[in-house]
Each structure stands twice: as structure tokens, then as C-alpha cells.
C-alpha positions, -999 to 999 in steps of 0.1 A, spaced: -460 501 -56 -437 515 -83 -406 514 -60 -413 478 -50 -418 467 -86 -384 483 -95 -368 463 -67 -384 431 -80 -371 438 -115 -336 445 -102 -337 413 -81 -348 393 -111 -321 407 -133 -292 405 -108 -300 379 -81 -331 359 -91 -338 348 -55 -374 335 -55 -377 340 -17 -367 376 -19 -390 382 -49 -419 365 -31 -414 388 -1 -413 419 -23 -444 407 -41 -463 404 -8 -453 440 0 -465 452 -34 -499 434 -29 -503 450 5 -495 484 -8 -521 481 -36 -548 469 -12 -540 499 10 -543 522 -20 -577 508 -28 -589 511 8 -577 547 10 -594 555 -23 -628 540 -12 -626 558 22 -617 591 4 -648 587 -19 -669 580 11 -657 608 33 -649 636 8 -665 632 -27 -702 632 -21 -721 627 -54 -697 648 -75 -693 636 -111 -657 632 -101 -665 598 -86 -669 584 -121 -632 581 -130 -626 565 -97 -650 537 -105 -624 516 -123 -607 511 -89 -638 505 -68 -638 474 -47 -669 455 -34 -672 434 -3 -679 455 27 -682 486 4 -713 473 -15 -739 489 9 -721 522 6 -718 520 -32 -755 511 -34 -765 543 -15 -740 564 -34 -753 554 -68 -789 558 -57 -782 593 -46 -762 600 -78 -791 587 -99 -815 611 -82 -791 641 -88 -780 631 -123 -808 608 -138 -800 616 -174 -762 613 -174 -747 585 -194 -722 579 -166 -751 572 -142 -759 540 -161 -722 531 -163 -718 534 -125 -748 511 -121 -732 486 -144 -700 488 -124 -719 481 -92 -736 451 -108 -702 437 -117 -689 441 -82 -719 423 -68 -712 395 -93 -678 391 -75 -693 387 -40 -681 357 -20 -705 328 -26 -716 340 -60 -716 312 -87 -695 318 -118 -712 311 -151 -694 288 -176 -672 302 -203 -649 287 -229 -617 299 -245 -591 283 -267 -556 274 -256 -523 279 -276 -531 247 -296 -565 261 -306 -583 236 -284 -613 249 -266 -612 246 -228 -643 253 -207 -645 262 -170 -673 237 -166 -649 209 -175 -632 215 -142 -663 207 -121 -655 190 -89 -621 207 -87 -610 236 -65 -601 261 -93 -581 293 -94 -592 315 -123 -561 336 -130 -561 366 -153 -526 377 -164 -505 388 -193 -470 384 -205 -463 421 -202 -474 422 -165 -444 420 -142 -465 411 -111 -482 383 -130 -449 369 -141 -437 369 -105 -469 353 -93 -462 325 -118 -435 312 -96 -459 306 -67 -486 292 -90 -462 267 -104 -454 255 -68 -491 254 -58 -501 234 -89 -473 209 -85 -482 204 -48 -520 202 -51 -530 192 -86 -532 155 -78 -555 164 -48 -580 182 -71 -566 217 -76 -567 233 -111 -556 266 -125 -575 282 -154 -553 310 -167 -568 336 -190 -542 358 -207 -552 394 -217 -524 395 -242 -529 407 -277 -498 392 -293 -499 354 -296 -461 350 -298 -456 370 -265 -483 349 -248 -470 315 -259 -434 324 -251 -444 335 -216 -462 302 -210 -431 283 -219 -406 305 -201 -426 305 -169 -435 268 -172 -472 274 -168 -481 237 -172 -518 242 -164 -547 253 -186 -538 286 -204 -563 302 -227 -568 335 -245 -588 353 -272 -559 377 -277 -583 406 -273 -566 422 -242 -589 439 -219 -617 436 -245 -618 399 -238 -655 392 -231 -648 373 -199 -626 400 -184 -652 427 -193 -679 407 -176 -659 410 -144 -649 446 -149 -612 438 -149 -591 470 -154 -558 459 -140 -537 428 -136 -531 404 -120 -567 395 -110 -579 361 -97 -609 342 -83 -607 311 -62 -636 288 -68 -649 258 -49 -659 225 -65 -693 239 -77 -677 271 -91 -688 294 -63 -664 322 -53 -643 315 -22 -620 345 -25 -611 373 -49 -577 388 -56 -558 367 -31 -521 364 -39 -488 353 -25 -485 336 8 -522 343 16 -532 323 -15 -508 295 -6 -522 294 30 -558 294 18 -552 265 -6 -534 246 21 -563 251 44 -588 239 18 -570 207 11 -561 201 48 -598 203 57 
């Protein structure tokens, strides 16, 4: 992942070719997903109920791993019922279940750069991408190129983007919005990873996104690049 990110940075500085950057970004995403899959399989095959599983929990993924994590935490609870980390592991699992496909996202409201409050509920009836990002996150800035294209192509059809910045510096956030031409809804509490919404979804790394249907049920989680473009095309074609 690091080597690919360096290539993206060099390409942006010397030859800002959006096609090349998009290809590298897809490779980066694939590498990160492979890392997470390898981590989950290592936990499953090698770690048992060692307390060493706790620091890995920030990178746990749900989906097909939910049944395994259920059994793992139940066994951990039996062995370590009085540990503080036992409760934290349970909380992490609850968050992962909250991100299951088909789960309904509760409403939340944050203010934009003009201090106007924008709620997720106001986008009812729209296919919505909830996009967590930050000005200091290179992959997020690269993904902005694609998001700009998707928004321009599909906004009139009923597509919205609700971007939540995990910045802590207002100037950096506002400058990034302008530079990347993020013309959709951009909000932030400027609390970084302590933002209440990001904590409720257990977000520990960026970028992070959720694609929601018209009723705000989750269609997909952490879908980027060409896969995101293909999914949105499919939704509006059907």
C-alpha cells in the first residue's frame, strides 16, 4: 500500500494523469482489502482467544466474518469476563453488525462550511454515498476525482454525496473542498476521529464510505474506484 501511495504522489506531482492515478488507486484498494482478509484469517487460524486479539480489533471487518467474531467474543468473554477489553470487543462487534448490508442508518446532522446544518434525512428518496474523508488523507483526495465525475453524471438522476470530513483544522478542510471542487454536501464538526458519527461506525482509517438506497438502508460499505462507479451505474440503469 505504501509503495502504491508513493507512486500516486509522484504521478500527481509530475504527470497528473487521472487515468493512471485511478488505476493505481484501484491497486491500493485491492491491497488494503487483501491485508484485511489476511488479518482476519490469521486471527481465525492462529490467535485463539489470546488477549493479543484486542489491538487487531481496529481492523476487524464484518460481513462473512460476523459469525466467527460472534463465537470468538463469546469464548473470550468466558475466559476473560472481568477484563475491560472484553466489553470493548463486544462494542466493536456491535458496530460491525450496524454496518451489515440492509441495515438502516439513523439520521444525523452536521454543519457545512457556511455553518448551515445539513441532515442525512433531508436526502430521503435519493441514492446517497456517505463519504468520510479528510484533507490530509491522500487516498481521499484521489477518490475526489472519481466522486466529482459520479456526482456530475448522476446528480440529476437522484444521486447525492454527503461528505463528512474528519479534519480538525477548518482552513485545511475548506481549502480542500475548493481545490478538489467537491460541489456536493460537505460537513464537519472538526473533531477528527472523535466526531460522534464516525465513532458510532467505529471508523479508524480513511477513506470510508457507505452507499445507501432511497430509504437510507446500506447497499454497500467501502466500495471505491471503478467498483463504486460500476455499482452506481447499475443502480441508475435498473
